[in-house]
PyMOL Python script that loads the backbone (N, CA, C, O; Angstrom):
from pymol import cmd

cmd.read_pdbstr("""\
ATOM      1  N   MET A   1     107.354 126.913  93.351  1.00  0.00           N
ATOM      2  CA  MET A   1     107.024 125.693  94.079  1.00  0.00           C
ATOM      3  C   MET A   1     105.882 124.972  93.363  1.00  0.00           C
ATOM      4  O   MET A   1     104.899 125.585  92.947  1.00  0.00           O
ATOM      5  N   LYS A   2     106.035 123.694  93.236  1.00  0.00           N
ATOM      6  CA  LYS A   2     105.036 122.850  92.586  1.00  0.00           C
ATOM      7  C   LYS A   2     103.788 122.721  93.471  1.00  0.00           C
ATOM      8  O   LYS A   2     103.887 122.641  94.695  1.00  0.00           O
ATOM      9  N   ASN A   3     102.612 122.702  92.825  1.00  0.00           N
ATOM     10  CA  ASN A   3     101.360 122.521  93.570  1.00  0.00           C
ATOM     11  C   ASN A   3     101.334 121.163  94.248  1.00  0.00           C
ATOM     12  O   ASN A   3     101.889 120.194  93.728  1.00  0.00           O
ATOM     13  N   PRO A   4     100.693 121.089  95.405  1.00  0.00           N
ATOM     14  CA  PRO A   4     100.568 119.789  96.066  1.00  0.00           C
ATOM     15  C   PRO A   4      99.704 118.830  95.241  1.00  0.00           C
ATOM     16  O   PRO A   4      98.836 119.245  94.474  1.00  0.00           O
ATOM     17  N   ILE A   5      99.965 117.566  95.422  1.00  0.00           N
ATOM     18  CA  ILE A   5      99.218 116.495  94.756  1.00  0.00           C
ATOM     19  C   ILE A   5      98.220 115.951  95.758  1.00  0.00           C
ATOM     20  O   ILE A   5      98.541 115.767  96.932  1.00  0.00           O
ATOM     21  N   ARG A   6      97.021 115.697  95.295  1.00  0.00           N
ATOM     22  CA  ARG A   6      95.993 115.081  96.143  1.00  0.00           C
ATOM     23  C   ARG A   6      95.753 113.692  95.561  1.00  0.00           C
ATOM     24  O   ARG A   6      94.903 113.513  94.689  1.00  0.00           O
ATOM     25  N   LEU A   7      96.500 112.725  96.046  1.00  0.00           N
ATOM     26  CA  LEU A   7      96.508 111.363  95.513  1.00  0.00           C
ATOM     27  C   LEU A   7      95.551 110.467  96.282  1.00  0.00           C
ATOM     28  O   LEU A   7      95.663 110.321  97.499  1.00  0.00           O
ATOM     29  N   ALA A   8      94.611 109.872  95.564  1.00  0.00           N
ATOM     30  CA  ALA A   8      93.642 108.954  96.178  1.00  0.00           C
ATOM     31  C   ALA A   8      93.825 107.561  95.584  1.00  0.00           C
ATOM     32  O   ALA A   8      94.295 107.406  94.456  1.00  0.00           O
ATOM     33  N   CYS A   9      93.445 106.552  96.366  1.00  0.00           N
ATOM     34  CA  CYS A   9      93.524 105.164  95.914  1.00  0.00           C
ATOM     35  C   CYS A   9      92.230 104.775  95.202  1.00  0.00           C
ATOM     36  O   CYS A   9      91.139 105.187  95.596  1.00  0.00           O
ATOM     37  N   LEU A  10      92.372 103.984  94.161  1.00  0.00           N
ATOM     38  CA  LEU A  10      91.225 103.486  93.401  1.00  0.00           C
ATOM     39  C   LEU A  10      90.361 102.527  94.207  1.00  0.00           C
ATOM     40  O   LEU A  10      89.170 102.386  93.928  1.00  0.00           O
ATOM     41  N   GLU A  11      90.947 101.861  95.210  1.00  0.00           N
ATOM     42  CA  GLU A  11      90.228 100.802  95.909  1.00  0.00           C
ATOM     43  C   GLU A  11      89.895 101.080  97.376  1.00  0.00           C
ATOM     44  O   GLU A  11      88.999 100.441  97.928  1.00  0.00           O
ATOM     45  N   CYS A  12      90.582 102.002  98.008  1.00  0.00           N
ATOM     46  CA  CYS A  12      90.286 102.276  99.419  1.00  0.00           C
ATOM     47  C   CYS A  12      90.161 103.780  99.641  1.00  0.00           C
ATOM     48  O   CYS A  12      90.311 104.564  98.704  1.00  0.00           O
ATOM     49  N   ASP A  13      89.892 104.174 100.856  1.00  0.00           N
ATOM     50  CA  ASP A  13      89.689 105.592 101.134  1.00  0.00           C
ATOM     51  C   ASP A  13      90.838 106.218 101.935  1.00  0.00           C
ATOM     52  O   ASP A  13      90.620 107.148 102.711  1.00  0.00           O
ATOM     53  N   THR A  14      92.057 105.706 101.745  1.00  0.00           N
ATOM     54  CA  THR A  14      93.209 106.283 102.426  1.00  0.00           C
ATOM     55  C   THR A  14      93.391 107.748 102.020  1.00  0.00           C
ATOM     56  O   THR A  14      93.137 108.126 100.876  1.00  0.00           O
ATOM     57  N   GLN A  15      93.831 108.551 102.968  1.00  0.00           N
ATOM     58  CA  GLN A  15      94.121 109.951 102.693  1.00  0.00           C
ATOM     59  C   GLN A  15      95.608 110.247 102.872  1.00  0.00           C
ATOM     60  O   GLN A  15      96.002 111.408 102.981  1.00  0.00           O
ATOM     61  N   GLU A  16      96.426 109.209 102.903  1.00  0.00           N
ATOM     62  CA  GLU A  16      97.863 109.392 103.114  1.00  0.00           C
ATOM     63  C   GLU A  16      98.520 110.165 101.974  1.00  0.00           C
ATOM     64  O   GLU A  16      99.601 110.723 102.160  1.00  0.00           O
ATOM     65  N   GLY A  17      97.890 110.211 100.798  1.00  0.00           N
ATOM     66  CA  GLY A  17      98.471 110.912  99.655  1.00  0.00           C
ATOM     67  C   GLY A  17      97.925 112.307  99.444  1.00  0.00           C
ATOM     68  O   GLY A  17      98.182 112.911  98.403  1.00  0.00           O
ATOM     69  N   ASP A  18      97.182 112.835 100.396  1.00  0.00           N
ATOM     70  CA  ASP A  18      96.608 114.168 100.248  1.00  0.00           C
ATOM     71  C   ASP A  18      97.623 115.224 100.656  1.00  0.00           C
ATOM     72  O   ASP A  18      98.075 115.243 101.801  1.00  0.00           O
ATOM     73  N   GLY A  19      97.985 116.104  99.725  1.00  0.00           N
ATOM     74  CA  GLY A  19      98.895 117.201 100.019  1.00  0.00           C
ATOM     75  C   GLY A  19     100.365 116.883  99.840  1.00  0.00           C
ATOM     76  O   GLY A  19     101.213 117.625 100.335  1.00  0.00           O
ATOM     77  N   ILE A  20     100.694 115.804  99.150  1.00  0.00           N
ATOM     78  CA  ILE A  20     102.095 115.429  98.942  1.00  0.00           C
ATOM     79  C   ILE A  20     102.702 116.250  97.800  1.00  0.00           C
ATOM     80  O   ILE A  20     101.969 116.860  97.021  1.00  0.00           O
ATOM     81  N   ARG A  21     104.011 116.268  97.698  1.00  0.00           N
ATOM     82  CA  ARG A  21     104.716 117.036  96.657  1.00  0.00           C
ATOM     83  C   ARG A  21     105.156 116.182  95.474  1.00  0.00           C
ATOM     84  O   ARG A  21     105.385 116.704  94.383  1.00  0.00           O
ATOM     85  N   GLU A  22     105.276 114.870  95.683  1.00  0.00           N
ATOM     86  CA  GLU A  22     105.614 113.966  94.576  1.00  0.00           C
ATOM     87  C   GLU A  22     104.949 112.622  94.818  1.00  0.00           C
ATOM     88  O   GLU A  22     104.661 112.244  95.953  1.00  0.00           O
ATOM     89  N   ILE A  23     104.714 111.917  93.731  1.00  0.00           N
ATOM     90  CA  ILE A  23     104.032 110.622  93.818  1.00  0.00           C
ATOM     91  C   ILE A  23     105.016 109.570  94.331  1.00  0.00           C
ATOM     92  O   ILE A  23     106.082 109.389  93.743  1.00  0.00           O
ATOM     93  N   PRO A  24     104.678 108.881  95.408  1.00  0.00           N
ATOM     94  CA  PRO A  24     105.567 107.857  95.953  1.00  0.00           C
ATOM     95  C   PRO A  24     105.796 106.717  94.951  1.00  0.00           C
ATOM     96  O   PRO A  24     104.887 106.329  94.218  1.00  0.00           O
ATOM     97  N   ALA A  25     106.998 106.203  94.934  1.00  0.00           N
ATOM     98  CA  ALA A  25     107.354 105.112  94.023  1.00  0.00           C
ATOM     99  C   ALA A  25     106.584 103.832  94.324  1.00  0.00           C
ATOM    100  O   ALA A  25     106.480 102.951  93.470  1.00  0.00           O
ATOM    101  N   THR A  26     106.044 103.727  95.540  1.00  0.00           N
ATOM    102  CA  THR A  26     105.317 102.521  95.938  1.00  0.00           C
ATOM    103  C   THR A  26     103.891 102.465  95.396  1.00  0.00           C
ATOM    104  O   THR A  26     103.258 101.411  95.439  1.00  0.00           O
ATOM    105  N   TRP A  27     103.382 103.577  94.892  1.00  0.00           N
ATOM    106  CA  TRP A  27     102.042 103.603  94.293  1.00  0.00           C
ATOM    107  C   TRP A  27     102.143 103.159  92.837  1.00  0.00           C
ATOM    108  O   TRP A  27     103.154 103.409  92.181  1.00  0.00           O
ATOM    109  N   ARG A  28     101.108 102.508  92.335  1.00  0.00           N
ATOM    110  CA  ARG A  28     101.096 101.994  90.955  1.00  0.00           C
ATOM    111  C   ARG A  28      99.911 102.556  90.182  1.00  0.00           C
ATOM    112  O   ARG A  28      98.909 102.973  90.763  1.00  0.00           O
ATOM    113  N   GLU A  29     100.044 102.558  88.874  1.00  0.00           N
ATOM    114  CA  GLU A  29      98.975 102.932  87.945  1.00  0.00           C
ATOM    115  C   GLU A  29      98.394 104.320  88.233  1.00  0.00           C
ATOM    116  O   GLU A  29      97.184 104.524  88.130  1.00  0.00           O
ATOM    117  N   VAL A  30      99.255 105.268  88.592  1.00  0.00           N
ATOM    118  CA  VAL A  30      98.799 106.618  88.941  1.00  0.00           C
ATOM    119  C   VAL A  30      98.560 107.438  87.680  1.00  0.00           C
ATOM    120  O   VAL A  30      99.405 107.494  86.786  1.00  0.00           O
ATOM    121  N   ILE A  31      97.387 108.075  87.627  1.00  0.00           N
ATOM    122  CA  ILE A  31      97.058 108.961  86.512  1.00  0.00           C
ATOM    123  C   ILE A  31      96.527 110.280  87.069  1.00  0.00           C
ATOM    124  O   ILE A  31      95.924 110.318  88.142  1.00  0.00           O
ATOM    125  N   GLU A  32      96.760 111.353  86.329  1.00  0.00           N
ATOM    126  CA  GLU A  32      96.227 112.648  86.712  1.00  0.00           C
ATOM    127  C   GLU A  32      94.784 112.740  86.241  1.00  0.00           C
ATOM    128  O   GLU A  32      94.486 112.438  85.086  1.00  0.00           O
ATOM    129  N   ILE A  33      93.892 113.154  87.125  1.00  0.00           N
ATOM    130  CA  ILE A  33      92.469 113.238  86.834  1.00  0.00           C
ATOM    131  C   ILE A  33      92.031 114.673  86.587  1.00  0.00           C
ATOM    132  O   ILE A  33      91.283 114.947  85.648  1.00  0.00           O
ATOM    133  N   GLN A  34      92.497 115.588  87.431  1.00  0.00           N
ATOM    134  CA  GLN A  34      92.093 116.985  87.307  1.00  0.00           C
ATOM    135  C   GLN A  34      93.135 117.878  87.961  1.00  0.00           C
ATOM    136  O   GLN A  34      93.997 117.407  88.703  1.00  0.00           O
ATOM    137  N   SER A  35      93.047 119.170  87.678  1.00  0.00           N
ATOM    138  CA  SER A  35      93.969 120.140  88.264  1.00  0.00           C
ATOM    139  C   SER A  35      93.664 120.344  89.749  1.00  0.00           C
ATOM    140  O   SER A  35      92.595 119.974  90.235  1.00  0.00           O
ATOM    141  N   LEU A  36      94.607 120.929  90.444  1.00  0.00           N
ATOM    142  CA  LEU A  36      94.397 121.247  91.853  1.00  0.00           C
ATOM    143  C   LEU A  36      93.240 122.237  91.993  1.00  0.00           C
ATOM    144  O   LEU A  36      92.422 122.116  92.904  1.00  0.00           O
ATOM    145  N   GLU A  37      93.177 123.198  91.104  1.00  0.00           N
ATOM    146  CA  GLU A  37      92.101 124.187  91.158  1.00  0.00           C
ATOM    147  C   GLU A  37      90.733 123.512  91.022  1.00  0.00           C
ATOM    148  O   GLU A  37      89.801 123.852  91.752  1.00  0.00           O
ATOM    149  N   ALA A  38      90.609 122.576  90.109  1.00  0.00           N
ATOM    150  CA  ALA A  38      89.345 121.851  89.926  1.00  0.00           C
ATOM    151  C   ALA A  38      89.022 120.997  91.146  1.00  0.00           C
ATOM    152  O   ALA A  38      87.864 120.906  91.553  1.00  0.00           O
ATOM    153  N   ALA A  39      90.039 120.374  91.729  1.00  0.00           N
ATOM    154  CA  ALA A  39      89.822 119.525  92.903  1.00  0.00           C
ATOM    155  C   ALA A  39      89.366 120.338  94.111  1.00  0.00           C
ATOM    156  O   ALA A  39      88.624 119.837  94.957  1.00  0.00           O
ATOM    157  N   LEU A  40      89.808 121.589  94.191  1.00  0.00           N
ATOM    158  CA  LEU A  40      89.467 122.446  95.328  1.00  0.00           C
ATOM    159  C   LEU A  40      88.194 123.262  95.109  1.00  0.00           C
ATOM    160  O   LEU A  40      87.677 123.869  96.047  1.00  0.00           O
ATOM    161  N   ALA A  41      87.691 123.276  93.887  1.00  0.00           N
ATOM    162  CA  ALA A  41      86.500 124.067  93.571  1.00  0.00           C
ATOM    163  C   ALA A  41      85.276 123.559  94.325  1.00  0.00           C
ATOM    164  O   ALA A  41      85.080 122.354  94.482  1.00  0.00           O
ATOM    165  N   GLU A  42      84.465 124.492  94.781  1.00  0.00           N
ATOM    166  CA  GLU A  42      83.227 124.134  95.483  1.00  0.00           C
ATOM    167  C   GLU A  42      82.264 123.459  94.513  1.00  0.00           C
ATOM    168  O   GLU A  42      82.118 123.888  93.369  1.00  0.00           O
ATOM    169  N   VAL A  43      81.615 122.409  94.977  1.00  0.00           N
ATOM    170  CA  VAL A  43      80.633 121.689  94.169  1.00  0.00           C
ATOM    171  C   VAL A  43      79.244 121.985  94.740  1.00  0.00           C
ATOM    172  O   VAL A  43      78.931 121.580  95.859  1.00  0.00           O
ATOM    173  N   PRO A  44      78.415 122.691  93.969  1.00  0.00           N
ATOM    174  CA  PRO A  44      77.058 122.972  94.461  1.00  0.00           C
ATOM    175  C   PRO A  44      76.272 121.676  94.672  1.00  0.00           C
ATOM    176  O   PRO A  44      76.495 120.683  93.980  1.00  0.00           O
ATOM    177  N   ALA A  45      75.363 121.700  95.626  1.00  0.00           N
ATOM    178  CA  ALA A  45      74.576 120.509  95.970  1.00  0.00           C
ATOM    179  C   ALA A  45      73.750 119.994  94.797  1.00  0.00           C
ATOM    180  O   ALA A  45      73.478 118.797  94.719  1.00  0.00           O
ATOM    181  N   ASP A  46      73.348 120.875  93.884  1.00  0.00           N
ATOM    182  CA  ASP A  46      72.509 120.464  92.755  1.00  0.00           C
ATOM    183  C   ASP A  46      73.312 120.135  91.496  1.00  0.00           C
ATOM    184  O   ASP A  46      72.725 119.916  90.436  1.00  0.00           O
ATOM    185  N   ASP A  47      74.638 120.098  91.592  1.00  0.00           N
ATOM    186  CA  ASP A  47      75.483 119.790  90.436  1.00  0.00           C
ATOM    187  C   ASP A  47      75.427 118.296  90.141  1.00  0.00           C
ATOM    188  O   ASP A  47      75.862 117.482  90.956  1.00  0.00           O
ATOM    189  N   LYS A  48      74.899 117.939  88.989  1.00  0.00           N
ATOM    190  CA  LYS A  48      74.756 116.521  88.594  1.00  0.00           C
ATOM    191  C   LYS A  48      76.003 115.988  87.867  1.00  0.00           C
ATOM    192  O   LYS A  48      76.096 114.789  87.603  1.00  0.00           O
ATOM    193  N   GLN A  49      76.953 116.866  87.545  1.00  0.00           N
ATOM    194  CA  GLN A  49      78.143 116.473  86.801  1.00  0.00           C
ATOM    195  C   GLN A  49      79.337 116.148  87.698  1.00  0.00           C
ATOM    196  O   GLN A  49      80.197 115.351  87.322  1.00  0.00           O
ATOM    197  N   ARG A  50      79.393 116.760  88.878  1.00  0.00           N
ATOM    198  CA  ARG A  50      80.529 116.583  89.782  1.00  0.00           C
ATOM    199  C   ARG A  50      80.069 116.101  91.143  1.00  0.00           C
ATOM    200  O   ARG A  50      78.892 116.205  91.489  1.00  0.00           O
ATOM    201  N   SER A  51      81.005 115.575  91.907  1.00  0.00           N
ATOM    202  CA  SER A  51      80.720 115.075  93.256  1.00  0.00           C
ATOM    203  C   SER A  51      81.735 115.649  94.234  1.00  0.00           C
ATOM    204  O   SER A  51      82.899 115.836  93.880  1.00  0.00           O
ATOM    205  N   VAL A  52      81.311 115.927  95.446  1.00  0.00           N
ATOM    206  CA  VAL A  52      82.243 116.382  96.481  1.00  0.00           C
ATOM    207  C   VAL A  52      83.236 115.279  96.831  1.00  0.00           C
ATOM    208  O   VAL A  52      84.263 115.548  97.453  1.00  0.00           O
ATOM    209  N   MET A  53      82.945 114.062  96.443  1.00  0.00           N
ATOM    210  CA  MET A  53      83.850 112.939  96.703  1.00  0.00           C
ATOM    211  C   MET A  53      85.049 112.937  95.755  1.00  0.00           C
ATOM    212  O   MET A  53      85.978 112.156  95.956  1.00  0.00           O
ATOM    213  N   GLU A  54      85.052 113.780  94.741  1.00  0.00           N
ATOM    214  CA  GLU A  54      86.154 113.866  93.775  1.00  0.00           C
ATOM    215  C   GLU A  54      87.142 114.942  94.224  1.00  0.00           C
ATOM    216  O   GLU A  54      87.360 115.922  93.511  1.00  0.00           O
ATOM    217  N   TRP A  55      87.739 114.760  95.403  1.00  0.00           N
ATOM    218  CA  TRP A  55      88.642 115.720  96.018  1.00  0.00           C
ATOM    219  C   TRP A  55      90.077 115.595  95.495  1.00  0.00           C
ATOM    220  O   TRP A  55      90.904 116.462  95.779  1.00  0.00           O
ATOM    221  N   TYR A  56      90.382 114.568  94.760  1.00  0.00           N
ATOM    222  CA  TYR A  56      91.742 114.218  94.355  1.00  0.00           C
ATOM    223  C   TYR A  56      92.150 114.873  93.026  1.00  0.00           C
ATOM    224  O   TYR A  56      91.309 115.281  92.225  1.00  0.00           O
ATOM    225  N   THR A  57      93.470 114.956  92.824  1.00  0.00           N
ATOM    226  CA  THR A  57      94.019 115.379  91.537  1.00  0.00           C
ATOM    227  C   THR A  57      94.520 114.161  90.760  1.00  0.00           C
ATOM    228  O   THR A  57      94.538 114.168  89.529  1.00  0.00           O
ATOM    229  N   HIS A  58      94.923 113.122  91.480  1.00  0.00           N
ATOM    230  CA  HIS A  58      95.471 111.906  90.884  1.00  0.00           C
ATOM    231  C   HIS A  58      94.825 110.674  91.526  1.00  0.00           C
ATOM    232  O   HIS A  58      94.448 110.694  92.697  1.00  0.00           O
ATOM    233  N   LEU A  59      94.707 109.621  90.748  1.00  0.00           N
ATOM    234  CA  LEU A  59      94.225 108.326  91.247  1.00  0.00           C
ATOM    235  C   LEU A  59      95.261 107.263  90.948  1.00  0.00           C
ATOM    236  O   LEU A  59      95.930 107.301  89.915  1.00  0.00           O
ATOM    237  N   GLY A  60      95.388 106.316  91.863  1.00  0.00           N
ATOM    238  CA  GLY A  60      96.320 105.208  91.675  1.00  0.00           C
ATOM    239  C   GLY A  60      95.979 104.083  92.628  1.00  0.00           C
ATOM    240  O   GLY A  60      94.915 104.073  93.246  1.00  0.00           O
ATOM    241  N   LEU A  61      96.880 103.150  92.737  1.00  0.00           N
ATOM    242  CA  LEU A  61      96.696 101.991  93.604  1.00  0.00           C
ATOM    243  C   LEU A  61      97.745 102.055  94.715  1.00  0.00           C
ATOM    244  O   LEU A  61      98.945 101.980  94.450  1.00  0.00           O
ATOM    245  N   CYS A  62      97.283 102.193  95.960  1.00  0.00           N
ATOM    246  CA  CYS A  62      98.193 102.332  97.096  1.00  0.00           C
ATOM    247  C   CYS A  62      98.896 101.001  97.400  1.00  0.00           C
ATOM    248  O   CYS A  62      98.439  99.946  96.961  1.00  0.00           O
ATOM    249  N   PRO A  63      99.998 101.049  98.147  1.00  0.00           N
ATOM    250  CA  PRO A  63     100.742  99.828  98.467  1.00  0.00           C
ATOM    251  C   PRO A  63      99.898  98.772  99.193  1.00  0.00           C
ATOM    252  O   PRO A  63     100.030  97.581  98.910  1.00  0.00           O
ATOM    253  N   GLN A  64      99.036  99.191 100.120  1.00  0.00           N
ATOM    254  CA  GLN A  64      98.216  98.234 100.870  1.00  0.00           C
ATOM    255  C   GLN A  64      97.265  97.489  99.945  1.00  0.00           C
ATOM    256  O   GLN A  64      97.124  96.272 100.056  1.00  0.00           O
ATOM    257  N   CYS A  65      96.617  98.198  99.039  1.00  0.00           N
ATOM    258  CA  CYS A  65      95.678  97.532  98.123  1.00  0.00           C
ATOM    259  C   CYS A  65      96.411  96.646  97.124  1.00  0.00           C
ATOM    260  O   CYS A  65      95.861  95.642  96.672  1.00  0.00           O
ATOM    261  N   GLN A  66      97.637  97.000  96.774  1.00  0.00           N
ATOM    262  CA  GLN A  66      98.432  96.131  95.907  1.00  0.00           C
ATOM    263  C   GLN A  66      98.681  94.793  96.594  1.00  0.00           C
ATOM    264  O   GLN A  66      98.607  93.744  95.953  1.00  0.00           O
ATOM    265  N   LYS A  67      98.976  94.821  97.901  1.00  0.00           N
ATOM    266  CA  LYS A  67      99.221  93.593  98.667  1.00  0.00           C
ATOM    267  C   LYS A  67      97.967  92.733  98.711  1.00  0.00           C
ATOM    268  O   LYS A  67      98.038  91.512  98.573  1.00  0.00           O
ATOM    269  N   GLU A  68      96.825  93.371  98.901  1.00  0.00           N
ATOM    270  CA  GLU A  68      95.569  92.648  99.001  1.00  0.00           C
ATOM    271  C   GLU A  68      95.172  92.006  97.678  1.00  0.00           C
ATOM    272  O   GLU A  68      94.488  90.983  97.665  1.00  0.00           O
ATOM    273  N   ASP A  69      95.598  92.599  96.568  1.00  0.00           N
ATOM    274  CA  ASP A  69      95.285  92.054  95.245  1.00  0.00           C
ATOM    275  C   ASP A  69      96.110  90.807  94.915  1.00  0.00           C
ATOM    276  O   ASP A  69      95.719  89.998  94.073  1.00  0.00           O
ATOM    277  N   ASN A  70      97.256  90.666  95.590  1.00  0.00           N
ATOM    278  CA  ASN A  70      98.148  89.528  95.296  1.00  0.00           C
ATOM    279  C   ASN A  70      97.729  88.263  95.987  1.00  0.00           C
ATOM    280  O   ASN A  70      98.382  87.231  95.833  1.00  0.00           O
TER     281      ASN A  70
END
""", "prot")
cmd.dss("prot")
cmd.show_as("cartoon", "prot")
cmd.util.cbc("prot")
cmd.orient("prot")
C-alpha cells in the first residue's frame, strides 16, 4: 500500500489534502517537498532548521485558490 500524501496549499491553510492516497486532478503545480517520515518527525522547539508548520509531504495550489487568482 502506498503511503498517504499530506498535501497542503501554497496560499491557504486547507487540510482537505491531508492523508489522501493520490493527488486530485483539480490541484495544480503540485511538487513533493519531503517524505512522509520527515513530515511526521518530531521537531524540537529549539530546531532553527525546521518548523512544526511543515507538516506536508507535497505543496500545490488548491482549486479554491486557483479560482481566487483568476
